[in-house]
LUMTIMAR-180779 format. One line per field, with one value per residue (C-alpha): residue number from 1; residue in three letters; x, y, z. Coordinates in steps of 0.5 Angstrom, whole numbers, plus 500, padded with zeros to 3 digits. Example, Ala and Ser with C-alpha at 12.3 -4.5 7.8 and 13.67 -1.06 7.14 Angstrom:
num: c(1_2)
residuo: c(ALA_SER)
east: c(525_527)
north: c(491_498)
up: c(516_514)
END
This chain:
num: c(1_2_3_4_5_6_7_8_9_10_11_12_13_14_15_16_17_18_19_20_21_22_23_24_25_26_27_28_29_30_31_32_33_34_35_36_37_38_39_40_41_42_43_44_45_46_47_48_49_50_51_52_53_54_55_56_57_58_59_60_61_62_63_64_65_66_67_68_69_70_71_72_73_74_75_76_77_78_79_80_81_82_83_84_85_86_87_88_89_90_91_92_93_94_95_96_97_98_99_100_101_102_103_104_105_106_107_108_109_110_111_112_113_114_115_116_117_118_119_120_121_122_123_124_125_126_127_128_129_130_131_132_133_134_135_136_137_138_139_140_141_142_143_144_145_146_147_148_149_150_151_152_153_154_155_156_157_158_159_160_161_162_163_164_165_166_167_168_169_170_171_172_173_174_175_176_177_178_179_180_181_182_183_184_185_186_187_188_189_190_191_192_193_194_195_196_197_198_199_200_201_202_203_204_205_206_207_208_209_210_211_212_213_214_215_216_217_218_219_220_221_222_223_224_225_226_227_228_229_230_231_232_233_234_235_236_237_238_239_240_241_242_243_244_245_246_247_248_249_250_251_252_253_254_255_256_257_258_259_260_261_262_263_264_265_266_267_268_269_270_271_272_273_274_275_276_277_278_279_280_281_282_283_284_285_286_287_288_289_290_291_292_293_294_295_296_297_298_299_300_301_302_303_304_305_306_307_308_309_310_311_312_313_314_315_316_317_318_319_320_321_322_323_324_325_326_327_328_329_330_331_332_333_334_335_336_337_338_339_340_341_342_343_344_345_346_347_348_349_350_351_352_353_354_355_356_357_358_359_360_361_362_363_364_365_366_367_368_369_370_371_372_373_374_375_376_377_378_379_380_381_382_383_384_385_386_387_388_389_390_391_392_393_394_395_396_397_398_399_400_401_402_403_404_405_406_407_408_409_410_411_412_413_414_415_416_417_418_419_420_421_422_423_424_425_426_427_428_429_430_431_432_433_434_435_436_437_438_439_440_441_442_443_444_445_446_447_448_449_450_451_452_453_454_455_456_457_458_459_460_461_462_463_464_465_466_467_468_469_470_471_472_473_474_475_476_477_478_479_480_481_482_483_484_485_486_487_488_489_490_491_492_493_494_495_496_497_498_499_500_501_502_503_504_505_506_507_508_509_510_511_512_513_514_515_516_517_518_519_520_521_522_523_524_525_526_527_528_529_530_531_532_533_534_535_536_537_538_539_540_541_542_543_544_545_546_547_548_549_550_551_552_553_554_555_556_557_558_559_560_561_562_563_564_565_566_567_568_569_570_571_572_573_574_575_576_577_578_579_580_581_582_583_584_585_586_587_588_589_590_591_592_593_594_595_596_597_598_599_600_601_602_603_604_605_606_607_608_609_610_611_612_613_614_615_616_617_618_619_620_621_622_623_624_625_626_627_628_629_630_631_632_633_634_635_636_637_638_639_640_641_642_643_644_645_646_647_648_649_650_651_652_653_654_655_656_657_658_659_660_661_662_663_664_665_666_667_668_669_670_671_672_673_674_675_676_677_678_679_680_681_682_683_684_685_686_687_688_689_690_691_692_693_694_695_696_697_698_699_700_701_702_703_704_705_706_707_708_709_710_711_712_713_714_715_716_717_718_719_720_721_722_723_724_725_726_727_728_729_730_731_732_733_734_735_736_737_738_739_740_741_742_743_744_745_746_747_748_749_750_751_752_753_754_755_756_757_758_759_760_761_762_763_764_765_766_767_768_769_770_771_772_773_774_775_776_777_778_779)
residuo: c(UNK_UNK_UNK_UNK_UNK_UNK_UNK_UNK_UNK_UNK_UNK_UNK_UNK_UNK_UNK_UNK_UNK_UNK_UNK_UNK_UNK_UNK_UNK_UNK_UNK_UNK_UNK_UNK_UNK_UNK_UNK_UNK_UNK_UNK_UNK_UNK_UNK_UNK_UNK_UNK_UNK_UNK_UNK_UNK_UNK_UNK_UNK_UNK_UNK_UNK_UNK_UNK_UNK_UNK_UNK_UNK_UNK_UNK_UNK_UNK_UNK_UNK_UNK_UNK_UNK_UNK_UNK_UNK_UNK_UNK_UNK_UNK_UNK_UNK_UNK_UNK_UNK_UNK_UNK_UNK_UNK_UNK_UNK_UNK_UNK_UNK_UNK_UNK_UNK_UNK_UNK_UNK_UNK_UNK_UNK_UNK_UNK_UNK_UNK_UNK_UNK_UNK_UNK_UNK_UNK_UNK_UNK_UNK_UNK_UNK_UNK_UNK_UNK_UNK_UNK_UNK_UNK_UNK_UNK_UNK_UNK_UNK_UNK_UNK_UNK_UNK_UNK_UNK_UNK_UNK_UNK_UNK_UNK_UNK_UNK_UNK_UNK_UNK_UNK_UNK_UNK_UNK_UNK_UNK_UNK_UNK_UNK_UNK_UNK_UNK_UNK_UNK_UNK_UNK_UNK_UNK_UNK_UNK_UNK_UNK_UNK_UNK_UNK_UNK_UNK_UNK_UNK_UNK_UNK_UNK_UNK_UNK_UNK_UNK_UNK_UNK_UNK_UNK_UNK_UNK_UNK_UNK_UNK_UNK_UNK_UNK_UNK_UNK_UNK_UNK_UNK_UNK_UNK_UNK_UNK_UNK_UNK_UNK_UNK_UNK_UNK_UNK_UNK_UNK_UNK_UNK_UNK_UNK_UNK_UNK_UNK_UNK_UNK_UNK_UNK_UNK_UNK_UNK_UNK_UNK_UNK_UNK_UNK_UNK_UNK_UNK_UNK_UNK_UNK_UNK_UNK_UNK_UNK_UNK_UNK_UNK_UNK_UNK_UNK_UNK_UNK_UNK_UNK_UNK_UNK_UNK_UNK_UNK_UNK_UNK_UNK_UNK_UNK_UNK_UNK_UNK_UNK_UNK_UNK_UNK_UNK_UNK_UNK_UNK_UNK_UNK_UNK_UNK_UNK_UNK_UNK_UNK_UNK_UNK_UNK_UNK_UNK_UNK_UNK_UNK_UNK_UNK_UNK_UNK_UNK_UNK_UNK_UNK_UNK_UNK_UNK_UNK_UNK_UNK_UNK_UNK_UNK_UNK_UNK_UNK_UNK_UNK_UNK_UNK_UNK_UNK_UNK_UNK_UNK_UNK_UNK_UNK_UNK_UNK_UNK_UNK_UNK_UNK_UNK_UNK_UNK_UNK_UNK_UNK_UNK_UNK_UNK_UNK_UNK_UNK_UNK_UNK_UNK_UNK_UNK_UNK_UNK_UNK_UNK_UNK_UNK_UNK_UNK_UNK_UNK_UNK_UNK_UNK_UNK_UNK_UNK_UNK_UNK_UNK_UNK_UNK_UNK_UNK_UNK_UNK_UNK_UNK_UNK_UNK_UNK_UNK_UNK_UNK_UNK_UNK_UNK_UNK_UNK_UNK_UNK_UNK_UNK_UNK_UNK_UNK_UNK_UNK_UNK_UNK_UNK_UNK_UNK_UNK_UNK_UNK_UNK_UNK_UNK_UNK_UNK_UNK_UNK_UNK_UNK_UNK_UNK_UNK_UNK_UNK_UNK_UNK_UNK_UNK_UNK_UNK_UNK_UNK_UNK_UNK_UNK_UNK_UNK_UNK_UNK_UNK_UNK_UNK_UNK_UNK_UNK_UNK_UNK_UNK_UNK_UNK_UNK_UNK_UNK_UNK_UNK_UNK_UNK_UNK_UNK_UNK_UNK_UNK_UNK_UNK_UNK_UNK_UNK_UNK_UNK_UNK_UNK_UNK_UNK_UNK_UNK_UNK_UNK_UNK_UNK_UNK_UNK_UNK_UNK_UNK_UNK_UNK_UNK_UNK_UNK_UNK_UNK_UNK_UNK_UNK_UNK_UNK_UNK_UNK_UNK_UNK_UNK_UNK_UNK_UNK_UNK_UNK_UNK_UNK_UNK_UNK_UNK_UNK_UNK_UNK_UNK_UNK_UNK_UNK_UNK_UNK_UNK_UNK_UNK_UNK_UNK_UNK_UNK_UNK_UNK_UNK_UNK_UNK_UNK_UNK_UNK_UNK_UNK_UNK_UNK_UNK_UNK_UNK_UNK_UNK_UNK_UNK_UNK_UNK_UNK_UNK_UNK_UNK_UNK_UNK_UNK_UNK_UNK_UNK_UNK_UNK_UNK_UNK_UNK_UNK_UNK_UNK_UNK_UNK_UNK_UNK_UNK_UNK_UNK_UNK_UNK_UNK_UNK_UNK_UNK_UNK_UNK_UNK_UNK_UNK_UNK_UNK_UNK_UNK_UNK_UNK_UNK_UNK_UNK_UNK_UNK_UNK_UNK_UNK_UNK_UNK_UNK_UNK_UNK_UNK_UNK_UNK_UNK_UNK_UNK_UNK_UNK_UNK_UNK_UNK_UNK_UNK_UNK_UNK_UNK_UNK_UNK_UNK_UNK_UNK_UNK_UNK_UNK_UNK_UNK_UNK_UNK_UNK_UNK_UNK_UNK_UNK_UNK_UNK_UNK_UNK_UNK_UNK_UNK_UNK_UNK_UNK_UNK_UNK_UNK_UNK_UNK_UNK_UNK_UNK_UNK_UNK_UNK_UNK_UNK_UNK_UNK_UNK_UNK_UNK_UNK_UNK_UNK_UNK_UNK_UNK_UNK_UNK_UNK_UNK_UNK_UNK_UNK_UNK_UNK_UNK_UNK_UNK_UNK_UNK_UNK_UNK_UNK_UNK_UNK_UNK_UNK_UNK_UNK_UNK_UNK_UNK_UNK_UNK_UNK_UNK_UNK_UNK_UNK_UNK_UNK_UNK_UNK_UNK_UNK_UNK_UNK_UNK_UNK_UNK_UNK_UNK_UNK_UNK_UNK_UNK_UNK_UNK_UNK_UNK_UNK_UNK_UNK_UNK_UNK_UNK_UNK_UNK_UNK_UNK_UNK_UNK_UNK_UNK_UNK_UNK_UNK_UNK_UNK_UNK_UNK_UNK_UNK_UNK_UNK_UNK_UNK_UNK_UNK_UNK_UNK_UNK_UNK_UNK_UNK_UNK_UNK_UNK_UNK_UNK_UNK_UNK_UNK_UNK_UNK_UNK_UNK_UNK_UNK_UNK_UNK_UNK_UNK_UNK_UNK_UNK_UNK_UNK_UNK_UNK_UNK_UNK_UNK_UNK_UNK_UNK_UNK_UNK_UNK_UNK_UNK_UNK_UNK_UNK_UNK)
east: c(500_503_505_501_508_509_502_503_509_506_501_506_510_504_502_509_509_502_505_512_507_504_497_494_491_495_500_495_491_483_485_487_480_482_488_484_480_486_490_487_482_487_488_481_484_488_482_478_483_483_476_473_480_478_474_479_483_490_491_486_489_496_494_490_496_501_496_495_503_504_499_503_510_513_513_521_521_515_517_518_518_525_530_537_540_534_534_541_541_543_548_547_553_553_552_559_563_568_570_576_580_578_585_584_586_581_585_584_577_573_569_568_572_575_574_581_581_575_577_583_579_575_581_579_584_582_575_576_576_570_566_568_567_560_554_554_547_541_535_528_526_522_515_514_508_503_504_497_500_506_507_510_518_517_523_521_523_520_521_518_520_522_516_519_526_527_533_533_538_534_540_547_551_545_542_536_535_528_525_518_517_511_510_507_500_500_502_507_512_517_524_530_537_541_547_549_551_554_547_544_547_544_537_533_526_524_529_527_530_529_530_530_530_525_518_515_507_504_497_496_503_509_516_522_529_533_539_540_539_539_538_534_537_533_533_530_534_535_540_537_529_524_529_533_539_546_548_556_561_563_567_565_564_563_556_552_550_558_559_553_555_562_560_555_560_565_559_558_566_568_567_562_567_568_573_569_567_560_561_563_557_552_555_555_549_552_550_555_559_556_549_552_556_549_545_550_550_543_539_532_529_530_532_537_540_540_543_548_550_551_555_560_560_562_568_571_572_574_580_581_582_586_591_592_593_598_602_609_608_607_600_601_608_610_611_613_609_608_605_601_597_591_596_601_595_592_599_600_593_594_600_596_593_587_583_582_575_571_573_580_580_576_582_587_585_584_591_593_590_594_600_599_598_604_602_605_600_598_593_590_588_584_581_579_584_584_581_587_591_598_596_594_600_604_601_602_610_610_607_613_618_615_617_624_623_625_619_619_614_615_612_612_615_621_616_611_616_618_611_611_617_615_608_612_617_611_607_613_619_616_615_622_622_628_625_630_629_632_631_635_636_641_648_652_656_649_646_651_651_643_644_650_645_639_644_646_639_640_634_627_623_625_621_623_622_624_631_629_629_636_641_645_640_641_636_638_631_625_619_613_613_608_607_603_600_602_599_604_609_610_608_616_618_614_616_623_622_619_626_626_618_616_608_606_601_599_596_591_588_585_577_576_570_570_569_574_579_578_580_585_588_586_593_591_586_582_581_577_577_570_569_572_575_570_570_573_570_567_570_564_564_561_560_560_560_566_562_563_570_572_567_571_578_575_573_580_583_579_582_589_587_585_592_590_593_590_591_589_589_588_589_595_601_601_596_591_586_582_581_581_584_587_595_598_603_598_593_599_600_593_592_598_594_587_590_596_596_598_604_603_607_607_608_607_609_615_619_624_622_627_624_617_619_622_616_611_616_616_608_608_613_608_613_607_599_597_600_598_599_597_594_601_599_593_598_602_603_599_599_594_594_591_584_581_582_580_579_579_575_572_569_575_577_574_570_575_580_576_575_583_584_579_583_589_585_582_588_588_582_580_574_576_573_573_570_569_569_565_567_562_555_551_546_550_556_552_549_555_559_553_555_562_558_553_558_564_564_570_567_560_564_568_562_559_565_565_558_559_566_567_573_578_579_579_585_590_587_592_596_590_587_580_580_578_571_566_560_562_560_564_559_554_558_560_557_559_566_566_564_569_574_572_573_579_583_580_583_590_590_589_593_597_600_594_597_592_589_582_585_588_582_582_589_589_583_587_593_589_586_593_596_591_592_599_598_594_599_605_601)
north: c(500_507_512_519_522_517_519_526_525_522_527_533_530_530_537_540_537_540_547_546_544_550_548_545_539_534_531_526_522_523_530_533_531_523_524_528_522_517_520_527_524_525_532_535_542_540_537_544_548_544_543_544_545_543_549_554_559_558_564_560_554_557_560_553_549_554_554_546_545_550_546_539_542_545_552_553_549_551_551_558_560_559_564_565_563_559_554_551_544_544_540_537_540_546_551_549_548_553_557_554_557_555_552_547_540_535_530_535_534_527_525_518_512_511_518_520_515_517_524_522_518_524_529_533_535_542_545_549_543_541_547_548_541_543_538_536_536_538_534_536_532_537_533_526_524_520_513_513_519_516_514_508_510_516_518_519_520_516_516_511_506_499_494_488_486_480_477_472_469_467_465_464_471_475_478_482_485_488_492_494_502_505_512_518_516_509_507_501_501_495_498_493_493_489_485_490_485_491_494_488_489_496_494_493_493_500_504_510_511_516_512_515_511_509_507_501_500_493_495_499_497_501_498_503_501_504_509_513_511_515_513_518_519_521_528_527_532_529_532_528_529_535_540_541_536_536_530_529_526_520_513_506_505_513_515_521_522_522_527_532_531_533_539_541_540_545_550_550_551_556_563_567_572_574_576_580_587_589_595_590_585_591_594_587_584_578_575_574_568_564_565_562_556_554_555_551_545_546_551_552_554_555_562_561_556_561_566_562_559_566_568_562_562_570_568_563_568_573_569_566_573_575_570_571_578_577_572_574_580_584_586_593_595_602_602_606_612_614_620_616_622_621_625_619_614_618_618_611_609_614_610_604_601_600_604_601_598_601_595_596_603_602_597_601_607_602_600_607_609_604_606_613_611_610_603_597_596_588_587_581_583_578_577_572_570_576_581_585_584_585_592_594_591_595_601_600_599_605_609_607_608_615_616_613_606_600_594_587_582_575_569_561_559_561_561_565_570_571_572_578_580_581_584_589_591_593_597_600_601_607_611_610_605_600_593_587_579_575_567_561_559_564_563_565_571_574_573_576_582_583_583_588_592_591_593_599_602_601_597_600_594_586_580_574_567_565_567_574_572_569_572_575_579_586_592_599_601_596_600_595_587_584_577_573_566_567_561_557_560_559_564_565_565_571_574_574_579_584_586_593_593_594_595_588_587_579_577_571_569_563_566_565_566_573_569_564_570_574_568_564_571_574_579_582_587_585_588_584_585_583_585_583_587_588_584_578_572_567_560_555_549_542_537_530_522_518_514_520_521_519_525_530_528_529_536_537_534_539_545_542_542_549_551_551_547_543_541_534_534_528_527_522_520_512_507_506_500_504_511_508_514_515_516_521_517_512_517_521_514_513_520_518_512_516_522_520_527_530_531_530_532_530_534_532_533_529_533_538_546_546_540_543_550_547_543_549_553_548_548_556_555_550_544_540_540_537_537_532_534_533_539_542_547_550_556_557_562_564_560_564_559_554_554_547_544_537_535_527_524_531_529_528_535_541_546_552_547_546_553_554_549_552_559_556_557_563_567_569_572_566_562_557_551_547_539_536_528_525_518_518_518_519_525_528_529_531_537_539_539_543_549_549_548_554_559_563_567_564_567_564_558_558_560_553_549_552_550_543_541_546_550_544_542_549_551_548_549_548_555_559_555_554_547_550_552_548_552_556_555_560_559_563_567_573_578_575_574_582_584_579_582_589_588_584_590_595_591_590_597_600_594_590_586_585_588_591_588_588_584_578_573_575_574_567_565_566_563_557_556_558_552_547_549_548_541_539_541_537_531)
up: c(500_498_503_503_501_495_493_494_490_484_484_484_478_473_476_474_467_466_468_464_458_458_462_456_459_456_461_463_459_459_462_469_472_471_475_481_481_482_487_490_494_500_499_498_498_492_488_490_487_480_480_473_470_463_462_465_461_460_465_470_469_471_477_479_478_482_488_488_488_493_497_495_497_504_504_504_498_494_486_483_476_473_473_470_477_480_474_475_477_485_488_495_497_493_499_502_496_495_489_485_479_472_471_477_475_476_480_486_486_488_482_485_483_476_474_473_467_464_464_461_456_454_454_460_465_468_470_465_460_463_462_455_453_450_448_441_441_445_446_449_455_458_456_460_456_458_454_451_447_445_437_434_433_437_441_449_456_461_469_473_479_477_479_475_472_467_463_457_452_446_443_444_444_445_452_453_459_461_466_467_470_473_472_476_474_474_467_466_460_459_458_454_453_448_450_456_461_466_466_470_477_477_476_482_484_487_484_480_473_468_461_454_447_441_443_440_440_441_442_448_451_450_450_450_447_452_449_456_463_469_476_481_488_494_493_486_482_475_470_465_465_465_462_455_456_453_449_450_446_450_450_452_459_460_461_460_467_469_464_466_474_472_468_474_479_475_474_481_483_478_480_476_473_466_461_457_461_462_457_451_453_452_446_443_446_449_456_461_461_467_464_457_460_464_458_454_459_462_459_462_455_448_449_454_450_444_448_451_444_441_447_446_439_439_444_439_434_439_441_434_432_438_437_429_431_436_432_432_436_430_430_432_429_426_419_413_411_404_401_396_393_388_383_383_382_376_373_374_371_365_363_362_356_359_365_372_374_379_384_382_384_390_393_390_395_401_400_399_405_409_406_408_416_421_422_418_412_412_407_403_396_393_386_381_375_371_375_375_382_379_376_382_386_381_382_390_388_384_390_394_389_388_396_394_397_394_393_392_389_392_388_389_383_378_372_376_378_371_369_374_372_365_367_372_366_362_367_371_366_362_368_370_375_375_375_377_377_383_382_384_377_376_376_382_379_376_383_386_381_382_390_390_386_391_396_393_391_384_383_385_384_385_383_385_389_396_393_396_403_403_408_402_400_403_402_401_403_402_403_400_400_395_396_391_393_400_403_398_403_411_415_417_410_409_415_413_408_413_415_416_417_410_408_406_401_400_393_392_386_390_392_399_403_407_413_412_410_416_420_416_414_421_421_415_412_407_400_394_387_385_378_372_366_361_354_357_354_359_359_357_362_360_365_362_365_363_358_354_354_347_345_349_347_340_341_344_337_334_338_336_329_329_332_340_346_351_359_361_369_373_381_382_379_380_379_385_386_391_388_381_378_372_373_370_367_364_362_358_354_353_350_345_342_343_339_335_331_338_341_349_355_362_368_375_383_383_378_381_380_375_371_372_369_363_361_362_358_353_353_352_346_343_343_345_344_350_357_362_369_376_380_380_374_379_380_374_368_362_356_352_346_351_350_353_360_361_368_369_375_377_383_387_387_391_387_389_386_380_379_380_375_370_370_367_360_358_358_351_346_343_346_352_354_361_360_367_366_372_374_379_377_383_384_389_385_379_383_386_380_376_381_377_370_372_375_373_380_384_390_389_388_394_398_396_397_404_405_402_405_411_412_414_407_404_407_413_420_424_422_424_429_426_428_435_433_436_435_429_422_417_412_416_421_417_422_428_426_424_430_434_430_431_439_438_434_439_445_442_439_447_450_445_451_455_461_464_471_468_462_466_465_458_457_462_457_451_453_455_448_445_449_446_439_440_443_438_433_436_436)
END
């Protein structure tokens, strides 16, 4: 026979559920009056408060429930509407536990037997680690439905007392554990566990459990295949029901309950400080850190979870921007100061055989503004192939020369350096600027001569490769360094060029979404040439299946007969049974048979730089008609006579990479073509490659690539720390990134060393996050 206290508890729980569901009279099958008939006879005042509940308005129901719950609950523990603080799950010993620094090692706290090994397996070592070990997703377990309302296949959470248990082995190697739970209103549900022998010793009659899993209906009865289980202690406090709960990444043998209790302990032991001041929180519309951490792990509603996620996502980008701005301690350096007058820019443009586009003119003024400032310019100039980046860079070098400074342009390959050398001679020599070339292929004598002229100031602009950063190169007065395709160099290689703190302009023809550029190149301001010069003929792109490959090469042969040349690109050099890609060497042999009239050359990544340059030079001089290559030609020289690009197994490439490869043609006045040969025929592949077929805008394609593949595959993340993002989504977070970057720049502008006592917590958190990134790089 149940005691009066047990009946009181059975009555209170569905009333609390009804209140949580918004007083819709759905918490109990048959309505609230049904519950009163079954359980409320010993409590006449409760029955009176809820009489006629079904006919009441929502407001009247809410008031009636509050009255009834007050009658059922001792006054000192009467439930109240949840608030930011009061909704926190309580620990029994919370009142006596003292605050601890976030860096406190978990080994110094008692989490129970075996906890140390569990934390190590999860990669958690300090209270801070636990706080920022965010759930991978959340489940709404506020509604514990009446079993009569459960649908077949629905994910449910049920709380009840074990009234019976059973084990059976229907066949060797299979164990099924069954326990029947009785919920607050007397309904019973059978719970099952498959091949989980360790669960059995924790199942005993009379134990109160909360289980979650997929429901299966058998007539009026319900069976739940248990995915998560938690026992409810004497205090009745649950971390896994009656709320929105977090689901964490875990390992075998480590329960969600263990992780949640660890998080709860960490939240109650760490003091409620914040590394973002109240003024900044108000300015950027952010909640405080304590509320955000509680809201991420134990939100009391959707709004709480939303504001928590917004705050912690902002934090991720803030610390990412601070880290990249502080890389090498060169965030706020004084640089050269140029006059960079409008007259000089107009004089340069007047000497060109064309006029700048509006986009070129806009970014040129952004560069000139930086050059006029006292701080060292560090700017990324982005633009699609053919957008005119080199002409803009040439104008910047001209502005530096007008103020009697030297300029440098560093390219990743010798053949690209020669191309830039020829371009700058065309742009600058008529204006009186002396342009020189310094590359590794020069003879020692010629190198020494060029180096001597550089040191004497007899060369105004030097174009070269990494030869520019050798110790033997002494600059007379370096004022501006232009670095082409910076991601091909290491960060330290770029910095070696910065002796004397010249202004720095980085160029990239690889379209990068603005959100990724602001984080990957966080130490650089961003300028984008998003307009192509008029009169350019768009490259026609065609997607075909590999079954139509013969027709594709028939078209290639037609172009060759008209005096044109073609690239054919594949991803591998050697045969691979697993990837089933045509190797470049085999493909070259195949094409010699398929195109007997064509002269076929081969270029691949195992060649030395000298060999690659020699092959490209031969191709440009029309020594052969078809160049079979791996992706080493992704960034290369202009071959205006090449009008066809065939990309084998195009599905193996990212969209941005395909766009870069396509940009190797279309360099001349003739119509050019790109043929994508798909070896995979799925709808998903076809849909993805159709993006390339239908668009020639590199930035549109890069945005699509970011959404499809994520940031990790578009650019190395270890250098930038992007792999630390747990909540951030670069494809949707541009506005947040820009706001976080604004705050990071403001902080460093006023305190580059973060030395103010008020920034001590911010500095400590930055160091903690930076050390985690460094640790991941080591392992």
